[in-house]
All heavy atoms as an XYZ file, in Angstrom:
1000
protein
N      63.448     96.430    109.371
C      63.065     96.811    108.067
C      64.151     96.235    107.054
O      65.336     96.673    107.291
C      62.963     98.360    107.938
C      61.870     99.037    108.899
C      62.079    100.475    108.814
C      60.427     98.546    108.531
N      63.639     95.626    106.057
C      64.727     95.114    105.011
C      65.337     96.420    104.337
O      64.709     97.307    104.090
C      63.942     94.332    104.065
C      62.545     94.283    104.520
C      62.418     95.257    105.718
N      66.555     96.303    104.160
C      67.336     97.432    103.387
C      67.732     96.733    102.126
O      66.961     96.185    101.271
C      68.475     97.845    104.152
C      68.202     98.557    105.531
C      69.413     98.786    106.225
C      67.506     99.818    105.241
N      69.024     96.796    101.667
C      69.470     96.362    100.448
C      69.417     94.803    100.179
O      69.326     94.368     99.159
N      69.507     94.045    101.342
C      69.607     92.621    101.254
C      68.800     92.158    102.465
O      68.441     92.800    103.417
C      71.001     92.134    101.305
O      71.323     91.675    102.621
N      68.467     90.799    102.402
C      67.690     90.159    103.417
C      68.463     90.058    104.684
O      68.031     89.564    105.766
C      67.127     88.932    102.945
C      66.076     89.100    101.860
N      64.840     89.606    102.156
C      66.147     88.749    100.627
C      64.226     89.626    100.947
N      65.032     89.134     99.995
N      69.858     90.294    104.695
C      70.662     90.159    105.955
C      70.721     91.405    106.606
O      71.254     91.488    107.697
C      72.104     89.720    105.508
C      72.047     88.340    104.848
C      73.435     87.961    104.328
N      73.787     89.041    103.281
C      74.982     89.107    102.637
N      75.869     88.155    102.924
N      75.250     90.035    101.864
N      70.261     92.533    106.123
C      70.370     93.849    106.674
C      69.213     94.175    107.764
O      68.059     93.895    107.336
C      70.458     94.943    105.751
C      71.585     95.034    104.832
O      72.593     94.220    105.070
O      71.624     95.710    103.816
N      69.584     94.626    108.897
C      68.582     94.921    109.858
C      68.840     96.350    110.266
O      69.930     96.771    110.580
C      68.713     94.061    111.211
C      67.670     94.508    112.174
C      68.463     92.557    110.764
N      67.706     97.242    110.303
C      67.845     98.558    110.744
C      67.137     98.538    112.107
O      65.972     98.302    112.303
C      67.189     99.521    109.751
C      67.630    100.886    110.063
C      67.365    101.831    108.826
O      66.489    101.478    108.004
N      67.969    102.961    108.838
N      67.843     99.073    113.115
C      67.240     99.026    114.450
C      67.179    100.407    115.065
O      68.024    101.228    114.818
C      68.210     98.096    115.360
N      66.126    100.625    115.872
C      65.907    101.913    116.674
C      65.449    101.382    118.057
O      64.392    100.710    118.168
C      64.981    102.789    115.955
C      64.516    103.917    116.781
C      65.820    104.871    117.016
C      63.396    104.626    116.069
N      66.034    101.791    119.030
C      65.726    101.300    120.427
C      65.373    102.679    121.137
O      66.196    103.484    121.440
C      66.925    100.764    121.140
C      66.643    100.282    122.450
O      65.615    100.512    123.095
N      67.509     99.520    122.944
N      64.006    102.791    121.456
C      63.498    103.971    122.044
C      63.354    103.652    123.618
O      62.292    103.486    124.063
C      62.247    104.412    121.464
N      64.532    103.603    124.310
C      64.440    103.375    125.738
C      64.261    101.966    126.321
O      64.261    101.770    127.537
N      64.239    100.983    125.442
C      64.011     99.672    125.973
C      65.468     98.941    126.213
O      66.347     99.498    125.976
C      63.205     98.829    124.963
C      61.809     99.254    124.757
N      60.845     98.829    125.737
C      61.162    100.049    123.966
C      59.625     99.444    125.433
N      59.868    100.218    124.237
N      65.208     97.679    126.633
C      66.472     96.970    126.987
C      67.337     96.830    125.695
O      66.834     96.759    124.523
C      66.032     95.539    127.467
O      65.262     95.602    128.599
N      68.669     96.795    125.974
C      69.584     96.780    124.802
C      69.569     95.428    124.125
O      69.937     94.432    124.861
C      71.023     97.099    125.402
C      71.005     98.603    126.063
C      71.965     97.206    124.264
C      72.211     98.878    126.789
N      69.322     95.390    122.800
C      69.351     94.075    122.140
C      70.870     93.663    122.070
O      71.873     94.401    121.892
C      68.820     94.352    120.740
C      68.061     95.621    120.880
C      68.794     96.391    122.030
N      71.138     92.332    121.964
C      72.436     91.742    121.751
C      72.476     90.930    120.524
O      71.511     90.269    120.115
C      72.867     90.816    122.991
C      73.003     91.615    124.159
C      72.062     91.731    125.234
C      74.280     92.233    124.408
C      72.320     92.412    126.389
C      74.445     93.035    125.579
C      73.499     93.096    126.523
N      73.614     90.935    119.965
C      73.933     90.028    118.693
C      75.137     89.227    119.073
O      76.203     89.559    119.598
C      74.270     90.984    117.535
C      74.590     90.110    116.375
C      73.115     91.772    117.198
N      75.086     87.907    118.661
C      76.121     87.012    118.756
C      76.680     86.709    117.354
O      75.904     86.415    116.378
C      75.709     85.598    119.336
C      76.852     84.596    119.437
C      77.842     84.468    120.239
C      77.082     83.505    118.439
N      78.625     83.491    120.008
C      78.204     82.772    118.894
C      76.357     83.098    117.286
C      78.731     81.708    118.164
C      76.754     82.058    116.623
C      78.043     81.390    117.049
N      77.906     87.016    117.132
C      78.595     86.894    115.843
C      79.251     85.503    115.759
O      80.169     85.163    116.433
C      79.638     87.895    115.613
C      79.180     89.263    115.409
C      78.855     89.530    113.904
N      78.713     90.893    113.622
C      77.728     91.307    112.874
N      76.982     90.412    112.284
N      77.490     92.581    112.708
N      78.808     84.746    114.763
C      79.423     83.379    114.557
C      80.850     83.439    114.185
O      81.721     82.674    114.617
C      78.591     82.668    113.376
C      79.138     81.114    113.258
C      78.263     80.415    112.232
C      78.797     78.969    112.189
N      77.909     78.185    111.262
N      81.222     84.493    113.351
C      82.562     84.546    112.825
C      83.609     84.642    113.883
O      84.751     84.081    113.805
C      82.701     85.847    111.897
O      82.481     87.019    112.650
N      83.411     85.348    115.025
C      84.447     85.464    116.019
C      83.876     85.119    117.337
O      84.439     85.286    118.482
C      84.979     86.912    116.116
C      83.952     87.994    116.430
O      82.854     87.709    116.667
O      84.368     89.143    116.438
N      82.657     84.565    117.462
C      81.966     84.127    118.642
C      81.847     85.241    119.748
O      82.033     84.960    120.966
C      82.661     82.869    119.107
C      82.697     81.685    118.136
C      83.220     80.427    118.813
N      83.210     79.332    117.762
C      82.165     78.663    117.350
N      80.892     78.988    117.687
N      82.324     77.642    116.411
N      81.672     86.443    119.266
C      81.541     87.478    120.275
C      80.090     87.931    120.363
O      79.296     87.626    119.588
C      82.334     88.787    119.724
O      81.725     89.233    118.514
N      79.735     88.519    121.516
C      78.441     89.079    121.748
C      78.596     90.582    121.999
O      79.565     90.967    122.682
C      77.835     88.407    123.085
C      76.519     89.084    123.404
C      77.601     86.950    122.934
N      77.803     91.349    121.278
C      77.813     92.729    121.462
C      76.369     93.424    121.545
O      75.441     92.726    121.065
C      78.658     93.500    120.317
C      77.906     93.373    118.962
C      77.212     94.459    118.567
C      78.281     92.323    118.108
C      76.650     94.331    117.189
C      77.808     92.166    116.836
C      76.905     93.276    116.358
N      76.316     94.522    121.965
C      75.074     95.290    122.140
C      74.775     96.203    121.191
O      75.720     96.789    120.564
C      75.144     95.976    123.503
N      73.535     96.258    120.689
C      73.172     97.353    119.834
C      72.848     98.644    120.612
O      72.088     98.437    121.537
C      71.851     97.079    119.021
C      72.191     95.761    118.118
C      71.377     98.082    118.216
C      70.904     95.179    117.469
N      73.558     99.821    120.476
C      73.337    100.906    121.384
C      71.928    101.300    121.570
O      71.098    101.292    120.610
C      74.248    101.963    120.741
C      75.005    101.335    119.689
C      74.356    100.096    119.319
N      71.703    101.957    122.648
C      70.291    102.565    123.005
C      70.232    103.860    122.213
O      71.253    104.564    121.967
C      70.280    102.907    124.462
C      68.931    103.337    124.917
C      68.665    103.445    126.350
N      68.286    102.157    126.813
C      68.935    101.389    127.729
N      70.049    101.823    128.331
N      68.519    100.318    128.177
N      69.050    104.124    121.486
C      68.990    105.268    120.685
C      68.186    106.364    121.221
O      67.846    107.315    120.430
N      67.784    106.529    122.429
C      67.162    107.567    122.947
C      66.294    107.234    124.124
O      66.223    106.121    124.498
N      65.590    108.235    124.718
C      64.666    107.950    125.759
C      63.486    107.205    125.399
O      63.228    107.009    124.275
C      64.219    109.365    126.255
C      64.450    110.232    125.012
C      65.550    109.599    124.284
N      62.793    106.686    126.409
C      61.632    105.912    126.134
C      60.578    106.756    125.306
O      60.425    107.885    125.509
C      60.912    105.450    127.424
N      59.940    106.050    124.348
C      59.049    106.699    123.475
C      57.939    107.379    124.206
O      57.331    106.811    125.162
C      58.469    105.594    122.530
C      57.765    106.104    121.196
C      58.666    106.920    120.366
C      57.224    104.927    120.479
N      57.688    108.648    123.951
C      56.593    109.418    124.549
C      57.186    110.318    125.747
O      56.392    111.079    126.162
N      58.379    109.991    126.296
C      58.701    110.642    127.532
C      59.256    112.108    127.280
O      59.065    112.967    128.123
C      59.780    109.929    128.245
C      59.222    108.854    129.128
C      58.856    107.593    128.615
C      58.976    109.096    130.476
C      58.331    106.636    129.501
C      58.483    108.129    131.308
C      58.096    106.870    130.855
N      59.812    112.261    126.079
C      60.335    113.652    125.678
C      59.606    114.123    124.513
O      59.733    113.480    123.398
C      61.883    113.472    125.417
C      62.371    114.842    125.021
C      62.585    113.077    126.643
N      58.740    115.117    124.724
C      58.030    115.718    123.566
C      58.866    116.134    122.438
O      59.937    116.713    122.650
C      57.347    116.925    124.111
C      57.427    116.826    125.629
C      58.551    115.957    125.971
N      58.488    115.829    121.284
C      59.118    116.232    119.954
C      60.495    115.451    119.915
O      61.412    116.077    119.022
C      59.244    117.713    119.782
C      57.897    118.437    119.861
O      57.110    117.848    119.254
O      57.783    119.467    120.507
N      60.824    114.488    120.572
C      62.123    113.796    120.485
C      62.181    113.177    119.110
O      61.211    112.684    118.559
C      62.239    112.689    121.466
C      63.535    111.886    121.405
C      64.677    112.599    121.883
O      64.550    113.558    122.665
O      65.919    112.135    121.472
N      63.366    113.342    118.485
C      63.738    112.760    117.192
C      64.502    111.558    117.270
O      65.475    111.656    117.918
C      64.323    113.785    116.252
C      63.629    115.097    116.017
C      62.622    114.802    114.816
N      61.978    116.123    114.460
C      60.762    116.214    114.231
N      59.956    115.096    114.322
N      60.227    117.377    113.858
N      64.078    110.430    116.669
C      64.800    109.278    116.794
C      65.418    108.833    115.506
O      64.716    109.120    114.478
C      63.977    108.034    117.309
C      63.364    108.260    118.696
C      62.197    108.834    118.820
C      64.070    107.708    119.711
C      61.732    109.123    120.118
C      63.590    107.941    121.045
C      62.291    108.609    121.251
O      61.813    108.759    122.500
N      66.603    108.521    115.473
C      67.264    107.942    114.284
C      67.738    106.630    114.358
O      68.411    106.281    115.287
C      68.576    108.883    113.870
O      68.073    110.220    113.775
N      67.511    105.782    113.371
C      67.982    104.331    113.422
C      69.462    104.305    113.391
O      70.127    105.250    112.860
C      67.415    103.676    112.187
C      66.736    104.711    111.397
C      66.755    106.067    112.143
N      70.032    103.227    114.047
C      71.542    102.968    114.025
C      71.839    102.684    112.548
O      71.091    102.295    111.741
C      71.877    101.871    115.040
C      71.477    102.293    116.409
N      72.095    103.195    117.157
C      70.441    101.642    117.138
C      71.410    103.301    118.290
N      70.620    102.344    118.341
N      73.121    102.617    112.292
C      73.659    102.079    110.929
C      73.116    100.728    110.828
O      72.903     99.979    111.799
C      75.215    102.101    111.023
N      72.833    100.408    109.599
C      72.278     99.046    109.358
C      73.247     97.902    109.880
O      74.453     98.115    109.896
C      72.299     98.922    107.804
C      72.185    100.421    107.264
C      72.997    101.170    108.277
N      72.586     97.062    110.473
C      73.241     95.801    111.082
C      73.220     94.650    110.025
O      72.150     94.291    109.747
C      72.744     95.504    112.389
C      73.179     94.220    112.932
C      74.646     94.304    113.497
C      72.247     94.016    114.256
N      74.315     94.238    109.630
C      74.366     93.065    108.690
C      74.521     91.702    109.471
O      75.478     91.599    110.221
C      75.485     93.173    107.656
C      75.474     91.970    106.684
C      75.258     94.398    106.798
N      73.514     90.969    109.439
C      73.566     89.547    110.004
C      74.132     88.557    109.013
O      73.548     88.332    108.007
C      72.210     89.160    110.626
C      71.651     89.969    111.666
C      70.184     89.628    112.058
C      72.607     90.149    112.914
N      75.194     87.978    109.345
C      75.862     86.861    108.498
C      75.185     85.500    108.924
O      74.561     85.437    109.966
C      77.344     86.842    108.687
N      75.441     84.572    108.007
C      74.901     83.231    108.255
C      75.337     82.749    109.745
O      76.545     82.819    109.996
C      75.390     82.309    107.140
O      74.839     81.053    107.505
N      74.356     82.254    110.466
C      74.744     81.753    111.866
C      74.640     82.814    112.934
O      74.633     82.470    114.091
N      74.644     84.110    112.656
C      74.586     85.206    113.633
C      73.169     85.064    114.325
O      72.140     84.657    113.766
C      74.650     86.576    113.036
C      76.125     86.785    112.634
O      77.041     86.017    112.875
O      76.259     87.927    112.045
N      73.037     85.532    115.524
C      71.920     85.478    116.401
C      71.654     86.801    116.973
O      72.494     87.487    117.556
C      72.126     84.433    117.547
C      70.847     84.428    118.349
C      72.391     83.038    116.887
N      70.383     87.254    116.868
C      69.915     88.527    117.544
C      69.014     88.172    118.646
O      68.063     87.275    118.422
C      69.159     89.326    116.406
C      68.407     90.589    116.884
C      69.313     91.666    117.491
C      67.513     91.057    115.681
N      69.152     88.812    119.856
C      68.271     88.574    120.997
C      67.661     89.964    121.433
O      68.493     90.945    121.711
C      69.047     87.951    122.178
N      66.415     89.972    121.316
C      65.539     91.273    121.876
C      64.765     90.777    123.042
O      64.211     89.706    122.873
C      64.768     91.842    120.754
C      64.081     93.006    121.153
C      65.577     92.134    119.411
N      64.703     91.552    124.053
C      64.011     91.063    125.373
C      63.484     92.260    126.194
O      63.869     93.438    125.932
C      65.157     90.272    126.250
C      66.253     91.173    126.505
C      66.313     91.898    127.781
C      67.314     91.305    125.634
C      67.460     92.650    128.045
C      68.372     92.215    125.996
C      68.435     92.888    127.154
O      69.492     93.699    127.383
N      62.687     91.860    127.151
C      62.187     92.962    128.076
C      63.012     92.833    129.385
O      63.647     91.823    129.557
C      60.705     92.729    128.373
O      60.533     91.436    128.980
C      59.804     92.817    127.210
N      62.757     93.803    130.224
C      63.576     93.903    131.400
C      63.350     92.778    132.342
O      64.151     92.521    133.295
C      63.400     95.274    132.139
C      62.012     95.527    132.557
O      60.978     94.876    132.171
O      61.802     96.543    133.303
N      62.158     92.138    132.263
C      61.750     91.136    133.237
C      62.862     89.976    133.128
O      63.113     89.259    134.033
N      63.453     89.759    131.968
C      64.438     88.659    131.824
C      65.761     88.960    132.595
O      66.167     88.181    133.377
C      64.768     88.485    130.264
C      65.822     87.362    129.997
C      65.370     86.089    130.425
C      66.207     87.541    128.550
N      66.262     90.150    132.337
C      67.510     90.435    132.981
C      67.332     90.909    134.560
O      68.457     90.895    135.272
C      68.204     91.587    132.228
C      68.722     91.147    130.826
C      67.447     92.857    132.093
N      66.226     91.154    134.899
C      65.930     91.426    136.308
C      65.516     90.310    137.094
O      65.247     90.379    138.308
C      64.908     92.545    136.345
C      65.437     93.982    135.882
C      64.373     95.034    135.916
O      63.214     94.788    136.307
O      64.732     96.153    135.451
N      65.467     89.070    136.428
C      65.275     87.873    137.236
C      66.342     87.734    138.401
O      67.550     87.944    137.965
C      65.288     86.664    136.272
N      65.939     87.458    139.465
C      66.919     87.384    140.649
C      66.732     86.239    141.470
O      65.519     85.652    141.655
C      66.869     88.743    141.335
C      65.613     88.957    142.027
C      65.477     90.312    142.676
N      65.201     91.240    141.764
C      65.778     92.501    141.582
N      66.665     92.836    142.301
N      65.419     93.312    140.740
N      67.786     85.878    142.302
C      67.743     84.795    143.115
C      66.853     85.259    144.377
O      66.925     86.421    144.783
C      69.051     84.276    143.580
O      69.740     85.357    144.327
N      66.180     84.283    144.993
C      65.386     84.663    146.047
C      66.292     84.789    147.422
O      67.375     84.292    147.363
C      64.368     83.466    146.334
C      64.962     82.267    145.555
C      65.872     82.930    144.542
N      65.710     85.391    148.476
C      66.561     85.436    149.754
C      67.180     86.811    149.807
O      66.972     87.743    149.103
N      68.076     86.850    150.882
C      68.702     88.086    151.265
C      69.601     88.678    150.260
O      69.567     89.709    149.827
N      70.607     87.878    149.719
C      71.534     88.295    148.704
C      71.006     87.989    147.441
O      71.175     86.867    146.880
C      72.877     87.552    148.980
C      73.635     87.837    150.202
C      74.548     89.079    150.125
O      74.999     89.410    149.081
O      74.671     89.762    151.177
N      70.344     88.913    146.748
C      69.742     88.741    145.526
C      70.685     88.871    144.328
O      71.157     90.021    144.047
C      68.548     89.658    145.340
C      67.421     89.300    146.284
C      66.157     89.927    146.049
C      65.041     89.403    147.028
N      63.750     89.714    146.454
N      70.939     87.785    143.658
C      71.820     87.929    142.530
C      70.865     88.001    141.285
O      69.970     87.292    141.091
C      72.593     86.610    142.329
C      73.423     86.493    141.124
C      74.051     85.048    140.852
O      73.947     84.271    141.767
O      74.572     84.853    139.744
N      71.264     89.028    140.386
C      70.450     89.231    139.219
C      71.024     88.505    138.159
O      72.215     88.405    137.977
C      70.301     90.727    138.887
C      69.359     91.412    139.843
S      69.182     93.122    139.421
C      68.593     93.056    137.713
N      70.102     87.914    137.132
C      70.557     87.293    135.883
C      71.338     88.376    135.176
O      72.467     88.135    134.612
C      69.252     86.801    135.180
C      69.652     86.030    133.922
C      70.284     84.867    134.073
C      69.342     86.436    132.723
C      70.776     84.069    132.889
C      69.546     85.732    131.548
C      70.279     84.461    131.691
N      70.757     89.646    135.000
C      71.510     90.753    134.399
C      71.831     90.518    132.892
O      71.670     89.469    132.289
N      72.308     91.644    132.328
C      72.789     91.708    130.944
C      73.913     90.789    130.821
O      74.068     90.100    129.713
C      73.033     93.083    130.516
C      71.962     93.951    130.376
C      72.322     95.378    129.995
O      73.418     95.681    129.894
O      71.265     96.169    129.741
N      74.774     90.659    131.861
C      75.973     89.730    131.813
C      75.571     88.322    131.709
O      76.074     87.478    130.905
C      76.923     90.030    132.875
C      77.675     91.272    132.803
C      78.504     91.472    131.474
O      79.177     90.412    131.001
O      78.441     92.462    130.812
N      74.453     87.991    132.434
C      73.957     86.656    132.450
C      73.349     86.165    131.028
O      73.545     85.125    130.512
N      72.650     87.160    130.503
C      72.072     87.061    129.137
C      73.229     86.998    128.132
O      73.110     86.079    127.266
C      71.214     88.226    128.802
C      70.657     88.324    127.426
C      69.866     87.048    126.949
C      69.729     89.516    127.214
N      74.149     87.822    128.108
C      75.289     87.685    127.247
C      76.035     86.402    127.215
O      76.337     85.676    126.271
C      76.237     88.822    127.383
C      75.845     90.197    126.887
C      76.617     91.405    127.372
C      78.145     91.264    126.862
N      78.892     92.351    127.333
N      76.281     85.916    128.571
C      76.984     84.669    128.721
C      76.118     83.445    128.084
O      76.654     82.649    127.408
C      77.206     84.400    130.217
C      78.128     83.224    130.534
C      78.532     83.084    131.975
N      77.449     83.507    132.966
C      77.442     84.681    133.540
N      78.385     85.692    133.291
N      76.510     85.054    134.566
N      74.803     83.410    128.510
C      74.050     82.431    128.047
C      73.888     82.449    126.435
O      73.912     81.337    125.866
C      72.611     82.552    128.674
N      73.621     83.643    125.873
C      73.582     83.745    124.423
C      74.865     83.314    123.724
O      74.820     82.437    122.931
C      73.377     85.149    124.069
C      73.300     85.461    122.590
C      72.103     84.724    121.905
C      73.020     86.968    122.419
N      75.995     83.602    124.347
C      77.266     83.184    123.793
C      77.461     81.673    123.792
O      78.021     81.098    122.884
N      77.029     81.048    124.994
C      77.165     79.630    125.052
C      76.239     78.858    124.215
O      76.625     77.910    123.584
C      76.997     79.247    126.557
C      78.113     79.714    127.469
C      77.946     79.629    128.961
O      76.897     78.971    129.280
O      78.714     80.066    129.767
N      74.957     79.266    124.255
C      73.866     78.490    123.541
C      74.014     78.710    121.954
O      73.753     77.825    121.239
C      72.630     78.969    124.001
C      72.295     78.544    125.454
C      71.159     79.200    125.994
C      72.056     76.989    125.604
N      74.497     79.809    121.564
C      74.591     80.112    120.033
C      75.660     79.393    119.434
O      75.715     79.296    118.252
C      74.622     81.631    119.874
N      76.713     78.989    120.180
C      77.826     78.357    119.548
C      77.575     77.208    118.875
O      78.216     76.736    117.902
C      78.922     78.068    120.626
C      79.583     79.410    120.998
C      80.806     79.069    122.024
O      81.650     78.185    121.699
N      80.962     79.934    122.921
N      76.585     76.435    119.145
C      76.207     75.212    118.467
C      75.283     75.476    117.369
O      74.954     76.673    117.212
C      75.472     74.165    119.542
O      74.239     74.687    119.838
N      74.709     74.536    116.717
C      73.685     74.880    115.662
C      72.339     74.828    116.197
O      71.405     74.453    115.414
C      73.944     73.796    114.509
C      75.246     74.062    113.730
O      75.681     75.197    113.683
O      75.736     73.063    113.201
N      72.173     75.149    117.374
C      70.786     75.169    117.974
C      69.960     76.216    117.151
O      70.371     77.225    116.693
C      70.772     75.657    119.430
C      71.293     74.595    120.380
C      71.267     75.183    121.884
N      71.653     74.233    122.899
C      72.832     74.152    123.339
N      73.945     74.897    122.899
N      73.185     73.212    124.182
N      68.635     75.979    117.198
C      67.677     76.833    116.512
C      67.335     78.000    117.404
O      67.775     78.013    118.612
C      66.364     76.039    116.227
O      65.790     75.953    117.480
N      66.841     79.039    116.778
C      66.566     80.145    117.611
C      65.580     79.894    118.828
O      65.858     80.385    119.912
C      65.876     81.320    116.708
N      64.660     79.030    118.461
C      63.702     78.503    119.598
C      64.494     77.881    120.784
O      64.296     78.247    121.978
C      62.625     77.654    119.047
C      61.682     77.090    120.047
C      60.773     76.201    119.484
C      59.706     75.671    120.519
N      58.697     74.719    119.840
N      65.441     77.012    120.405
C      66.172     76.248    121.460
C      67.072     77.352    122.255
O      67.254     77.223    123.473
C      67.147     75.258    120.768
C      66.385     74.163    120.297
C      67.153     73.113    119.325
O      67.970     73.682    118.577
O      66.865     71.947    119.482
N      67.629     78.269    121.626
C      68.416     79.346    122.121
C      67.609     80.023    123.155
O      67.900     80.279    124.365
C      69.128     80.200    121.264
C      70.163     79.452    120.441
C      69.736     81.402    121.922
C      70.669     80.238    119.064
N      66.307     80.545    122.681
C      65.550     81.346    123.585
C      64.994     80.487    124.825
O      65.049     80.920    125.909
C      64.205     81.803    122.803
N      64.637     79.217    124.590
C      64.229     78.437    125.716
C      65.389     78.218    126.692
O      65.185     78.159    127.925
C      63.730     77.058    125.257
C      62.383     77.237    124.494
C      61.984     75.804    123.829
C      61.236     77.602    125.354
N      66.609     78.015    126.160
C      67.746     77.908    127.124
C      68.020     79.013    127.849
O      68.402     78.954    129.069
N      67.944     80.240    127.375
C      68.199     81.539    128.042
C      67.132     81.721    129.064
O      67.477     81.941    130.320
C      68.145     82.736    127.115
C      69.431     82.645    126.243
C      68.129     84.041    127.850
C      69.346     83.638    125.017
N      65.809     81.473    128.816
C      64.747     81.674    129.791
C      64.913     80.723    130.869
O      64.710     81.022    132.092
C      63.427     81.612    129.110
C      62.297     81.574    130.162
C      63.187     82.850    128.186
N      65.263     79.433    130.550
C      65.444     78.401    131.577
C      66.568     78.807    132.576
O      66.406     78.481    133.704
C      65.788     77.013    130.843
C      65.810     75.798    131.845
C      67.269     75.678    132.451
O      68.271     76.081    131.833
O      67.238     75.167    133.706
N      67.715     79.359    132.101
C      68.778     79.757    133.035
C      68.251     80.892    133.984
O      68.559     80.906    135.116
C      69.944     80.201    132.157
C      70.590     79.031    131.426
C      71.699     79.525    130.654
N      72.353     78.284    129.919
C      73.654     78.315    129.588
N      74.438     79.340    129.744
N      74.178     77.363    128.921
N      67.463     81.833    133.428
C      66.930     82.972    134.153
C      65.960     82.394    135.322
O      66.025     82.801    136.497
C      66.232     84.055    133.321
N      65.121     81.564    134.883
C      64.146     80.840    135.852
C      64.848     80.032    136.810
O      64.421     79.955    137.943
C      63.044     80.218    135.104
C      62.065     81.011    134.202
C      61.136     80.187    133.482
C      61.361     82.035    135.211
N      65.875     79.347    136.400
C      66.643     78.498    137.428
C      67.271     79.464    138.522
O      67.170     79.026    139.731
C      67.760     77.681    136.685
C      68.469     76.816    137.641
C      69.489     75.970    137.080
N      69.397     75.655    135.629
C      70.414     75.914    134.690
N      71.583     76.212    135.087
N      70.236     75.734    133.461
N      67.688     80.521    138.135
C      68.386     81.484    139.100
C      67.371     81.986    139.988
O      67.550     81.988    141.318
C      69.019     82.633    138.358
C      69.536     83.778    139.347
C      70.709     83.316    140.096
C      69.888     85.057    138.534
N      66.147     82.301    139.481
C      65.017     82.841    140.372
C      64.154     81.821    141.062
O      63.241     82.085    141.709
C      64.203     83.703    139.496
O      63.475     82.935    138.592
N      64.618     80.529    140.805
C      63.861     79.326    141.301
C      62.318     79.489    140.996
O      61.526     79.298    141.762
C      63.971     79.204    142.848
C      65.460     78.967    143.255
C      65.621     78.923    144.674
O      64.731     78.807    145.581
N      66.923     78.828    145.170
N      62.160     79.852    139.660
C      60.771     80.027    139.012
C      59.937     80.983    139.629
O      58.706     81.011    139.488
C      60.113     78.634    138.969
C      60.772     77.710    137.952
O      61.146     78.136    136.934
N      60.856     76.478    138.350
N      60.473     81.889    140.440
C      59.744     83.026    140.939
C      59.952     84.208    139.970
O      61.083     84.664    139.824
C      60.300     83.452    142.333
C      59.604     84.712    142.906
C      59.957     82.269    143.400
N      58.975     84.786    139.468
C      58.955     85.877    138.565
C      58.333     87.160    139.205
O      57.279     87.119    139.619
C      58.292     85.569    137.281
C      59.054     84.626    136.390
C      58.492     84.381    135.125
N      57.068     83.999    135.206
C      56.214     83.710    134.263
N      56.691     83.868    133.067
N      54.989     83.386    134.476
N      59.010     88.250    139.267
C      58.607     89.567    139.750
C      58.063     90.368    138.505
O      57.427     91.377    138.816
C      59.750     90.206    140.455
C      60.286     89.450    141.561
C      61.477     90.231    142.237
O      61.734     91.251    141.874
O      62.047     89.590    143.016
N      58.369     89.976    137.285
C      57.900     90.671    136.081
C      57.721     89.755    134.965
O      58.215     88.617    135.049
C      59.018     91.845    135.751
C      58.485     92.810    134.790
O      57.406     92.855    134.317
O      59.288     93.738    134.624
N      56.998     90.117    133.978
C      56.877     89.358    132.727
C      58.097     89.190    132.059
O      59.085     90.090    132.224
C      55.730     89.891    131.838
C      56.173     91.175    131.191
O      56.314     92.127    132.040
O      56.337     91.404    129.987
N      58.381     88.147    131.391
C      59.557     87.809    130.564
C      59.137     87.681    129.093
O      58.438     86.953    128.776
C      60.332     86.643    131.063
C      60.851     86.820    132.435
C      61.484     86.230    130.039
C      61.507     85.622    133.138
N      59.707     88.549    128.241
C      59.741     88.457    126.752
C      60.932     88.314    126.189
O      61.819     89.170    126.471
C      58.811     89.648    126.255
O      57.648     89.580    126.846
C      58.593     89.363    124.713
N      61.164     87.376    125.271
C      62.459     87.205    124.547
C      62.175     86.824    123.124
O      61.451     85.803    122.889
C      63.362     86.199    125.323
C      64.570     85.701    124.570
C      65.711     86.800    124.479
C      65.211     84.450    125.433
N      62.828     87.511    122.189
C      62.606     87.146    120.808
C      64.007     86.895    120.376
O      65.007     87.703    120.608
C      62.048     88.292    119.953
C      62.077     87.918    118.465
C      60.702     88.611    120.438
N      64.320     85.738    119.742
C      65.578     85.301    119.270
C      65.402     85.041    117.850
O      64.471     84.255    117.426
C      66.197     84.060    120.004
C      67.455     83.605    119.353
C      66.455     84.481    121.453
N      66.358     85.508    116.941
C      66.332     85.164    115.476
C      67.759     84.825    115.114
O      68.726     85.423    115.554
C      66.035     86.444    114.679
N      67.887     83.709    114.499
C      69.168     83.250    113.801
C      69.141     83.264    112.403
O      68.243     82.848    111.704
C      69.355     81.866    114.312
C      70.652     81.237    113.762
C      71.179     79.878    114.484
N      72.491     80.031    114.710
C      73.143     79.525    115.767
N      72.537     78.714    116.556
N      74.479     79.743    115.864
N      70.150     83.907    111.834
C      70.301     84.005    110.321
C      70.741     82.767    109.799
O      71.666     82.165    110.265
C      71.234     85.117    110.011
C      71.796     85.192    108.601
C      70.668     85.875    107.790
N      71.237     86.397    106.518
C      71.336     85.454    105.344
N      70.969     84.282    105.398
N      71.907     85.954    104.311
N      70.000     82.153    108.896
C      70.286     80.865    108.239
C      71.364     80.923    107.288
O      71.669     81.981    106.743
C      69.007     80.367    107.688
C      67.846     80.077    108.674
C      66.782     79.556    107.898
C      68.277     79.107    109.707
C-alpha cells in the first residue's frame, strides 16, 4: 500500500514465507519479519503491519512461496535450496543492473538446477526492483 511516497511499502506477513530485501547501498540482504500465524488459523487474531519499508533506488524485494525454498536435490542426502540459497542468489543477482524479471528467472533457475528440475511443490516468486 502506498504511504507518503512511492518508495514506501507497508508489509504484513500472515504466516507465509519471509520476504527478503536486497539493499543496493550496502549490498546486504535482510528479511521482513513474520507478522503472525497463518491467516484464519487463530480466531480473532489481530495483525498489524510492520513499520513502513522504504525502498531506495536499486533496492530489490523478493516475495515467494515455500516451494521455492523447499526445492531439494534428489537422492539420499537431500540438500535444500532454503532461505540461505535464496538470500545468496538474490544478493549475487541483484548486484548488477539486472531487471526484476532477470533476477527472478535466475533465482528459479538455481533452485531448479539443485532439484534437477524435479518439483515437489509449486514455485511462485515475485521480484520488484525500485527504479
